[in-house]
LOTIRO-415405 format. One record per residue: y, x, z of N, C-alpha, C, O in turn. Coordinates in steps of 0.1 Angstrom, whole numbers. Each point is the difference from the previous one (the first is absolute). Layout:
<rs>
<<Y X Z> <Y X Z> <Y X Z> <Y X Z>>,
...
</rs>
This chain:
<rs>
<<-12 9 0> <12 -9 0> <12 9 0> <2 9 9>>,
<<8 -11 -19> <11 8 -1> <10 -2 11> <2 -12 5>>,
<<6 22 -1> <10 -1 10> <13 5 -5> <2 11 -5>>,
<<8 -21 5> <13 3 -5> <9 4 13> <0 -7 9>>,
<<6 19 -10> <8 5 11> <15 1 -5> <3 7 -9>>,
<<6 -13 17> <14 0 -3> <6 12 7> <2 0 12>>,
<<1 11 -19> <4 12 6> <13 6 -7> <1 12 -1>>,
<<8 -21 -3> <12 5 -7> <13 -3 7> <10 1 -6>>,
<<-11 -6 19> <12 -4 7> <8 12 5> <-5 12 1>>,
<<17 -14 3> <9 11 5> <-4 4 14> <1 12 3>>,
<<-5 -21 6> <-2 4 13> <12 5 7> <-1 11 7>>,
<<12 -18 -8> <13 5 5> <0 3 15> <6 10 4>>,
<<-13 -18 4> <0 3 15> <-8 12 4> <0 3 12>>,
<<-7 3 -22> <-8 12 4> <5 12 -7> <-6 11 2>>,
<<17 -11 -9> <5 11 -7> <8 9 9> <6 -5 9>>,
<<-6 18 -12> <7 10 8> <14 2 -5> <8 6 7>>,
<<-5 -11 -19> <13 2 -6> <0 -2 -15> <-11 -2 -5>>,
<<22 4 -1> <1 -2 -15> <-9 9 -8> <-5 -4 -11>>,
<<2 16 16> <-9 9 -7> <-14 -3 1> <-9 6 -7>>,
<<5 -15 16> <-14 -3 3> <-4 -12 -9> <4 -11 2>>,
<<-12 14 -13> <-4 -10 -9> <-15 -3 1> <-6 -5 -9>>,
<<1 8 21> <-15 -3 2> <-1 -15 3> <6 -5 9>>,
<<-14 -2 -17> <-2 -14 3> <-8 -2 13> <-7 8 4>>,
<<9 -20 2> <-5 -3 13> <-16 3 1> <-4 5 10>>,
<<-3 -10 -20> <-15 2 1> <-4 15 0> <-12 3 4>>,
<<21 6 -7> <-3 14 1> <4 7 13> <-2 12 1>>,
<<7 -19 8> <3 5 14> <-14 3 6> <-9 -7 -1>>,
<<9 19 8> <-13 5 6> <-4 -7 13> <8 -3 9>>,
<<-21 0 -8> <-6 -3 12> <-12 10 2> <-10 -1 -7>>,
<<12 10 16> <-9 12 0> <2 8 -12> <12 1 -4>>,
<<-22 5 -2> <2 9 -12> <1 -8 -13> <2 6 -11>>,
<<-4 -19 11> <0 -8 -12> <11 -11 0> <3 -5 11>>,
<<2 0 -23> <10 -10 0> <-6 -14 3> <-12 -2 -1>>,
<<21 -7 4> <-4 -14 3> <-8 -6 -11> <-10 -6 2>>,
<<14 9 -15> <-7 -5 -11> <-15 4 0> <-9 -8 -3>>,
<<6 20 6> <-14 5 1> <-8 -7 11> <-11 -4 -3>>,
<<17 1 14> <-6 -8 11> <-4 -14 -5> <-11 -5 2>>,
<<21 -1 -9> <-3 -14 -5> <-11 1 -11> <-9 -9 1>>,
<<9 19 -9> <-10 0 -11> <-14 3 6> <-10 -5 -4>>,
<<10 14 15> <-13 3 6> <-5 -13 7> <-13 -2 1>>,
<<22 -6 4> <-5 -13 6> <-7 -9 -10> <-11 -5 2>>,
<<17 4 -14> <-6 -8 -10> <-13 6 -5> <-10 -7 -3>>,
<<10 20 1> <-12 7 -5> <-11 -1 10> <-12 0 -4>>,
<<15 -1 17> <-10 -2 11> <-8 -12 -3> <-12 -1 3>>,
<<18 -10 -8> <-6 -12 -3> <-6 -1 -15> <-4 -10 -4>>,
<<5 21 -3> <-6 1 -13> <9 -3 -11> <-4 0 -12>>,
<<17 -1 14> <10 -3 -10> <7 13 -3> <10 4 7>>,
<<-13 2 -18> <5 14 -3> <7 1 -14> <2 11 -5>>,
<<1 -23 -1> <7 0 -13> <14 -5 3> <2 -12 2>>,
<<7 21 -2> <14 -2 4> <10 0 -12> <-1 7 -9>>,
<<11 -16 11> <11 -1 -10> <13 2 9> <3 -8 8>>,
<<3 20 -10> <12 3 7> <13 -4 -7> <2 4 -11>>,
<<6 -13 17> <12 -5 -6> <11 10 4> <5 -1 11>>,
<<-1 10 -20> <9 11 4> <14 -5 -3> <3 -9 -8>>,
<<7 16 14> <14 -2 -2> <8 11 6> <-1 12 -6>>,
<<8 -14 16> <8 10 7> <-9 12 5> <-10 -3 7>>,
<<14 15 -10> <-8 12 5> <-14 1 -6> <-9 5 6>>,
<<7 -11 -18> <-14 0 -6> <-6 14 -1> <-12 2 1>>,
<<20 8 -4> <-5 14 -2> <-7 5 13> <-10 8 -2>>,
<<14 -12 14> <-6 4 12> <-15 -5 0> <-9 7 5>>,
<<8 -20 -9> <-14 -6 1> <-9 7 -11> <-11 3 3>>,
<<17 -2 -15> <-8 7 -11> <-4 14 4> <-12 4 -1>>,
<<21 4 6> <-2 14 4> <-11 1 11> <-8 9 0>>,
<<9 -19 9> <-10 0 11> <-14 0 -5> <-9 7 5>>,
<<6 -17 -14> <-13 -1 -5> <-4 10 -11> <-11 4 -1>>,
<<21 0 -7> <-3 10 -10> <-3 14 6> <-7 8 -6>>,
<<12 -6 18> <-3 13 7> <-7 -2 13> <1 8 10>>,
<<-9 -18 -10> <-7 -4 13> <-9 11 5> <-8 6 -8>>,
<<9 -3 21> <-9 10 6> <-9 -7 10> <4 -4 10>>,
<<-17 4 -14> <-10 -6 8> <-2 6 14> <-3 -6 9>>,
<<6 19 -9> <-3 8 13> <10 -4 11> <-2 4 11>>,
<<13 -11 -14> <9 -4 10> <-5 -10 10> <4 -1 11>>,
<<-14 -7 -16> <-6 -11 9> <-15 0 -1> <-6 -10 4>>,
<<-1 21 -8> <-14 0 -1> <-5 14 5> <6 10 -2>>,
<<-18 -10 8> <-6 12 4> <-6 7 -12> <-3 -7 -10>>,
<<3 20 10> <-5 8 -12> <-5 13 5> <2 5 11>>,
<<-10 1 -20> <-5 14 1> <7 9 -10> <0 -3 -12>>,
<<5 14 16> <5 10 -9> <-10 11 -1> <-2 8 9>>,
<<-3 -6 -21> <-11 10 -2> <3 7 -13> <1 -5 -11>>,
<<1 18 13> <3 9 -12> <12 -4 -7> <1 1 -13>>,
<<9 -6 20> <12 -5 -6> <0 -14 -7> <10 -4 -5>>,
<<-22 -2 6> <-2 -13 -5> <0 -11 11> <-7 2 10>>,
<<13 -13 -12> <1 -11 9> <-12 -10 -2> <-1 -5 -11>>,
<<-6 3 21> <-11 -11 -1> <4 -11 10> <-1 2 12>>,
<<5 -13 -17> <4 -12 8> <-12 -6 6> <-11 -2 -6>>,
<<12 -1 19> <-10 -7 7> <1 -15 0> <-9 -8 3>>,
<<21 3 -7> <3 -14 -3> <12 -1 -9> <6 10 -3>>,
<<-3 -22 -2> <11 -1 -10> <7 -13 3> <-6 -10 5>>,
<<19 10 -10> <8 -12 2> <0 -9 -12> <-3 -12 0>>,
<<8 18 -12> <4 -8 -11> <-8 2 -13> <4 -4 -10>>,
<<-15 12 11> <-7 4 -12> <-5 -12 -8> <-2 1 -12>>,
<<-1 -12 18> <-5 -12 -7> <10 -11 -1> <-3 -11 -2>>,
<<16 14 4> <11 -9 -2> <4 0 -14> <0 10 -7>>,
<<5 -22 2> <7 -1 -13> <14 -5 3> <2 -10 7>>,
<<8 18 -11> <14 -3 3> <8 -2 -13> <1 10 -7>>,
<<5 -21 5> <9 -3 -11> <14 1 5> <4 -7 9>>,
<<4 16 -15> <14 2 4> <9 -8 -11> <0 4 -11>>,
<<8 -13 16> <8 -8 -9> <15 -1 6> <2 -4 11>>,
<<7 9 -19> <14 -1 4> <5 -14 -2> <1 -4 -12>>,
<<2 -3 22> <4 -14 0> <15 -2 2> <4 -12 2>>,
<<4 22 -3> <14 -1 1> <5 4 14> <-6 -2 10>>,
<<18 7 -10> <6 5 13> <6 -11 8> <-1 0 12>>,
<<6 -11 -19> <6 -11 8> <-8 -12 0> <5 -11 4>>,
<<-17 11 -9> <-8 -12 -1> <-4 -6 13> <-2 7 10>>,
<<1 -20 -10> <-5 -7 12> <-15 1 1> <-6 5 -10>>,
<<0 -8 21> <-14 1 1> <-7 -9 -10> <-10 4 -6>>,
<<15 -16 4> <-6 -9 -10> <1 5 -14> <-10 -1 -8>>,
<<21 7 5> <2 6 -14> <-10 12 -1> <-5 2 -11>>,
<<3 6 21> <-9 11 -1> <-14 -5 -3> <-7 6 -8>>,
<<3 -17 15> <-13 -6 -3> <-1 -5 -14> <-10 2 -7>>,
<<20 -9 2> <0 -4 -14> <-2 11 -9> <-7 -2 -11>>,
<<13 14 13> <0 11 -9> <-14 7 0> <-2 9 -8>>,
<<-7 -12 17> <-13 6 0> <-11 -11 -3> <-12 3 2>>,
<<17 -14 -6> <-10 -11 -2> <-11 4 -10> <-12 -4 3>>,
<<15 11 -13> <-11 4 -10> <-11 9 7> <-11 0 -5>>,
<<15 7 16> <-10 9 6> <-10 -8 9> <-9 6 5>>,
<<13 -18 -2> <-9 -8 9> <-5 -13 -7> <-6 -9 6>>,
<<8 9 -19> <-3 -13 -8> <-15 -3 0> <-4 -12 -2>>,
<<-4 22 4> <-15 -2 0> <-5 -4 14> <-12 -1 2>>,
<<21 0 8> <-4 -3 14> <2 -15 3> <12 -4 0>>,
<<-22 -3 3> <2 -14 5> <7 0 13> <9 -8 2>>,
<<-13 17 7> <7 2 13> <4 15 1> <-8 9 -3>>,
<<20 -7 7> <4 14 3> <9 1 13> <3 -10 5>>,
<<-1 22 -1> <7 2 13> <13 6 -2> <3 7 -11>>,
<<7 -9 20> <13 6 -1> <5 3 14> <-4 -6 10>>,
<<13 16 -9> <5 5 13> <13 7 -2> <3 6 -11>>,
<<5 -6 22> <13 6 -1> <-1 15 2> <10 8 -2>>,
<<-21 -2 6> <-3 14 1> <8 7 11> <2 12 -1>>,
<<2 -20 11> <7 7 11> <-4 -6 14> <8 1 9>>,
<<-19 -8 -9> <-5 -6 12> <-14 3 3> <-8 1 -10>>,
<<4 2 22> <-14 4 3> <-6 -10 10> <7 -6 8>>,
<<-20 4 -10> <-7 -10 8> <-15 3 1> <-5 9 -8>>,
<<-2 -16 17> <-14 2 0> <-7 -14 -3> <-11 -2 4>>,
<<18 -7 -10> <-5 -13 -3> <-12 1 -9> <-1 9 -9>>,
<<-9 -18 11> <-12 -1 -8> <3 -5 -14> <-1 -12 -3>>,
<<4 21 -7> <3 -4 -13> <-11 -7 -7> <3 -10 -8>>,
<<-15 13 10> <-11 -7 -6> <-1 -15 4> <-2 -8 -8>>,
<<5 5 21> <1 -13 4> <12 -8 -6> <-1 -11 -4>>,
<<12 18 3> <12 -5 -6> <-3 -5 -15> <4 -11 -4>>,
<<-11 20 -3> <-3 -3 -14> <-10 -11 -1> <1 -9 -8>>,
<<-12 9 16> <-10 -10 0> <6 -14 3> <-3 -10 -7>>,
<<12 9 17> <6 -13 3> <8 -5 -12> <0 -12 -3>>,
<<8 21 -3> <8 -4 -12> <-9 -5 -11> <3 -9 -7>>,
<<-13 17 4> <-9 -3 -11> <-6 -14 1> <-3 -7 -10>>,
<<1 3 22> <-6 -14 3> <10 -11 0> <-3 -12 0>>,
<<16 16 0> <11 -10 0> <5 -4 -13> <-1 8 -10>>,
<<6 -20 9> <6 -5 -13> <15 3 1> <8 -8 4>>,
<<-5 21 -7> <14 5 1> <3 10 -10> <-9 7 -6>>,
<<22 -5 4> <4 10 -10> <4 13 7> <0 11 -7>>,
<<2 -11 20> <4 12 7> <-3 -1 15> <0 -11 5>>,
<<-2 22 1> <-1 1 14> <8 11 6> <1 11 -7>>,
<<5 -13 18> <8 11 6> <-4 1 15> <-3 -10 7>>,
<<1 23 -3> <-3 2 14> <13 -2 8> <11 4 -4>>,
<<-12 -11 15> <12 -3 9> <-3 5 14> <-11 0 5>>,
<<22 5 2> <-1 5 13> <10 -7 9> <10 -5 -5>>,
<<-12 6 18> <11 -5 9> <13 8 -2> <-1 11 -4>>,
<<12 -17 8> <13 7 -1> <-1 13 7> <-5 1 11>>,
<<10 10 -17> <-1 13 6> <13 4 8> <0 11 6>>,
<<10 -19 -7> <13 3 7> <-2 1 15> <-8 -7 6>>,
<<15 17 0> <0 1 15> <11 -7 6> <2 0 12>>,
<<6 -7 -20> <11 -8 6> <-5 -12 7> <-11 -5 -2>>,
<<20 0 11> <-3 -12 8> <8 -12 -7> <11 2 -4>>,
<<-18 -13 3> <6 -12 -6> <4 -9 12> <-7 -2 9>>,
<<19 -4 -11> <6 -8 11> <1 -14 -6> <7 -2 -10>>,
<<-12 -8 18> <2 -14 -4> <11 -6 9> <0 1 12>>,
<<10 -7 -19> <12 -5 6> <0 -15 0> <-5 -7 -9>>,
<<11 1 20> <4 -14 1> <15 0 2> <5 0 11>>,
<<3 0 -22> <14 2 1> <2 15 3> <-3 9 -8>>,
<<9 -6 20> <2 13 5> <-10 4 10> <0 11 5>>,
<<-9 -20 -1> <-10 2 10> <-12 6 -6> <-6 -5 -10>>,
<<1 16 16> <-12 7 -5> <-12 -8 5> <-2 -1 13>>,
<<-7 -4 -21> <-11 -8 4> <-13 9 1> <-8 -2 9>>,
<<7 12 -17> <-12 9 1> <3 13 -8> <8 1 -9>>,
<<-15 9 13> <0 13 -6> <-14 5 -3> <-9 -1 8>>,
<<6 5 -20> <-13 4 -4> <1 11 -11> <10 1 -7>>,
<<-21 7 6> <0 11 -10> <-3 -6 -13> <-6 -11 -1>>,
<<11 17 -10> <-2 -5 -13> <-15 -1 -4> <-3 -9 -7>>,
<<-5 18 13> <-14 -1 -3> <-7 -12 5> <-11 -3 -4>>,
<<17 -4 14> <-6 -12 5> <4 -13 -7> <-6 -10 2>>,
<<14 11 -12> <4 -11 -8> <-11 -5 -9> <-8 8 -5>>,
<<7 -21 2> <-11 -5 -8> <3 2 -15> <-1 -10 -8>>,
<<4 22 4> <3 3 -14> <-7 13 -4> <-5 7 9>>,
<<3 -5 -22> <-7 12 -5> <9 7 -10> <9 -7 -6>>,
<<-11 19 4> <8 7 -11> <-9 7 -10> <-12 3 3>>,
<<17 -2 -15> <-8 6 -11> <-3 14 4> <8 8 3>>,
<<-21 -4 -5> <-5 13 4> <-1 10 -12> <-3 12 2>>,
<<5 -17 -14> <0 9 -11> <-13 3 -7> <-1 8 -9>>,
<<-10 -15 13> <-13 1 -6> <-3 -12 -8> <-2 -11 6>>,
<<0 12 -19> <-2 -12 -8> <-13 1 -8> <-5 10 -4>>,
<<-1 -22 3> <-12 -2 -9> <5 -10 -10> <4 -11 4>>,
<<-5 14 -17> <6 -8 -10> <-9 -4 -12> <-9 8 -3>>,
<<11 -20 -2> <-6 -4 -13> <10 1 -11> <12 1 3>>,
<<-16 -1 -16> <9 1 -11> <10 -11 0> <11 1 -6>>,
<<-14 -12 13> <9 -11 1> <14 4 5> <10 -7 -3>>,
<<-9 18 11> <12 4 6> <11 3 -11> <12 -2 2>>,
<<-17 7 -13> <10 4 -11> <6 -13 -6> <11 1 -6>>,
<<-17 -12 7> <6 -13 -5> <13 -3 7> <8 -8 -4>>,
<<-6 13 16> <11 -4 9> <9 12 3> <8 0 9>>,
<<-9 11 -17> <9 12 1> <10 0 -11> <-3 4 -11>>,
<<15 -8 14> <11 1 -10> <4 14 -2> <-2 9 8>>,
<<9 -6 -19> <5 13 -2> <9 4 11> <9 -7 4>>,
<<-11 19 1> <8 5 12> <-1 -8 12> <8 0 9>>,
<<-19 -8 -8> <-3 -8 12> <-6 7 11> <-3 12 -1>>,
<<0 -19 12> <-5 6 12> <-14 -5 2> <-3 -12 -2>>,
<<-6 20 6> <-14 -4 2> <-2 -10 11> <-7 -10 -2>>,
<<14 12 13> <-1 -9 11> <8 -13 -2> <-5 -11 0>>,
<<18 13 -2> <9 -12 0> <-3 -9 -12> <1 -12 1>>,
<<-3 18 -13> <-2 -7 -12> <-14 -4 -2> <-4 -12 0>>,
<<-5 21 -2> <-14 -3 -3> <-7 -6 11> <-6 -11 -1>>,
<<6 17 13> <-7 -5 12> <6 -13 4> <-6 -9 5>>,
<<20 9 -6> <7 -13 5> <-4 -12 -9> <-3 -10 5>>,
<<2 12 -18> <-5 -11 -9> <-14 -3 3> <-3 -12 0>>,
<<-6 22 2> <-14 -3 2> <-1 -8 13> <-8 -9 2>>,
<<16 12 8> <0 -7 13> <4 -14 -2> <-7 -9 6>>,
<<17 6 -14> <4 -14 -3> <-11 -8 -6> <-1 -12 1>>,
<<-7 19 -9> <-11 -6 -7> <-13 -1 8> <-10 -5 -5>>,
<<10 11 17> <-12 0 8> <-10 10 -4> <-12 -2 2>>,
<<17 13 -9> <-9 10 -6> <2 14 6> <-3 10 -6>>,
<<9 -10 18> <2 13 7> <-7 -1 14> <2 -10 7>>,
<<-11 20 -4> <-7 0 13> <4 12 7> <5 10 -6>>,
<<-7 -10 19> <4 11 9> <-13 6 6> <-10 -7 2>>,
<<11 20 2> <-10 6 8> <7 5 13> <6 11 0>>,
<<-6 -19 10> <7 4 13> <-8 12 6> <-12 -1 1>>,
<<20 10 4> <-6 12 6> <8 5 12> <12 1 -1>>,
<<-19 0 13> <7 5 12> <-4 14 4> <3 4 11>>,
<<-11 3 -19> <-4 13 3> <11 10 -3> <12 -3 -1>>,
<<-16 16 -1> <9 11 -3> <7 -3 -14> <-7 -2 -10>>,
<<20 3 10> <8 -1 -12> <13 7 3> <8 -4 9>>,
<<-4 14 -16> <12 8 3> <7 3 -13> <-5 8 -9>>,
<<18 -13 8> <8 4 -12> <6 14 2> <-1 5 11>>,
<<8 -1 -21> <7 13 1> <13 -1 -7> <4 8 -9>>,
<<4 -18 13> <13 -3 -6> <11 9 5> <10 2 -7>>,
<<-12 4 19> <10 9 6> <-6 13 4> <-12 2 0>>,
<<21 8 3> <-5 13 5> <-8 -2 13> <-10 7 2>>,
<<15 -16 6> <-7 -2 13> <-14 -5 -2> <-9 5 7>>,
<<7 -14 -16> <-14 -6 -3> <-8 11 -6> <-12 1 3>>,
<<17 6 -12> <-8 11 -7> <-3 11 10> <-12 5 0>>,
<<21 -2 9> <-3 10 11> <-11 -5 9> <-8 8 5>>,
<<8 -21 -2> <-10 -5 9> <-14 1 -7> <-10 3 7>>,
<<9 -5 -20> <-12 2 -7> <-5 14 0> <-11 4 2>>,
<<21 5 -4> <-3 14 0> <-5 5 13> <-9 8 1>>,
<<15 -13 10> <-4 4 14> <-14 -6 2> <-8 7 7>>,
<<5 -19 -12> <-13 -5 2> <-11 8 -7> <-10 2 5>>,
<<14 2 -17> <-9 9 -8> <-3 13 8> <-12 4 1>>,
<<22 2 4> <-1 13 7> <-8 -2 13> <-7 9 4>>,
<<8 -20 2> <-7 -3 13> <-15 -4 -2> <-8 0 9>>,
<<5 -3 -22> <-14 -4 -3> <-2 -15 1> <-11 -5 -3>>,
<<21 -2 7> <-1 -15 1> <4 -5 -14> <12 -4 -2>>,
<<-21 3 -7> <3 -4 -14> <-8 -12 -4> <-10 1 -8>>,
<<13 -13 13> <-8 -12 -3> <-1 -3 -15> <-10 -7 -4>>,
<<20 10 -3> <0 -3 -15> <-10 9 -8> <-3 -4 -11>>,
<<-1 15 17> <-8 9 -8> <-15 -4 2> <-8 8 7>>,
<<4 -19 -12> <-13 -6 1> <-11 10 -6> <-11 0 4>>,
<<15 8 -14> <-9 9 -6> <-5 11 10> <-11 5 -2>>,
<<19 -2 12> <-4 9 10> <-11 -5 8> <-10 7 4>>,
<<11 -20 0> <-10 -7 8> <-14 0 -8> <-10 2 6>>,
<<11 -5 -19> <-12 -1 -8> <-7 14 -1> <-12 0 -1>>,
<<20 11 2> <-6 13 -2> <-5 6 14> <-8 9 0>>,
<<12 -16 11> <-4 5 13> <-15 -2 3> <-5 3 10>>,
</rs>
């Protein structure tokens, strides 16, 4: 099953300054970028055919894979000057690199790679900057059995702010955002070709396509309360990096499988 990854955004909240043109999915978590961790997650479940929607900072993504060094994240034997890998990351991956525009919306990026997923009844899509340990196989199975055009994983609100309920000027209650009976888009999608019927030029995947599918009763959700961590800010990315260094890496399901 093909995986479309949107990795052409600016990532303004994670940039170090005007000279930093590294796209957000290429920010490091441990020795590898966010994008690599997301791809390893999908590969763990057997989905190794990727379509990368490139845009801002595309050269960084291309160079990373064109000069990929397996020894950075795999054990190996050096014998007589020759490297013998004891394991491998990406040798069985297929990666299609498509420049989808610097200013394109997520929906437009998807439209521009339509031909690369045309042979897929169901395909996957992701923002390429969020890590999770969600059971992807279950997510896909549930969607395959549903009469729907799209599925999105949803999680409880992640904000640490407190919400205040007022009666005039009187405070009636205070609760954390995570306690509210609402869910937010988690960025993991399972899609059918039907989604393209509702994607206008320069449209948005969620507001336009998913919004229309929801109105038609053809959008389903996969609620998840387990580990889910975005990397929209330096603080969030640093938290993931610290977790990696400490060995608390719940999103790295492939490590558990190898143990």
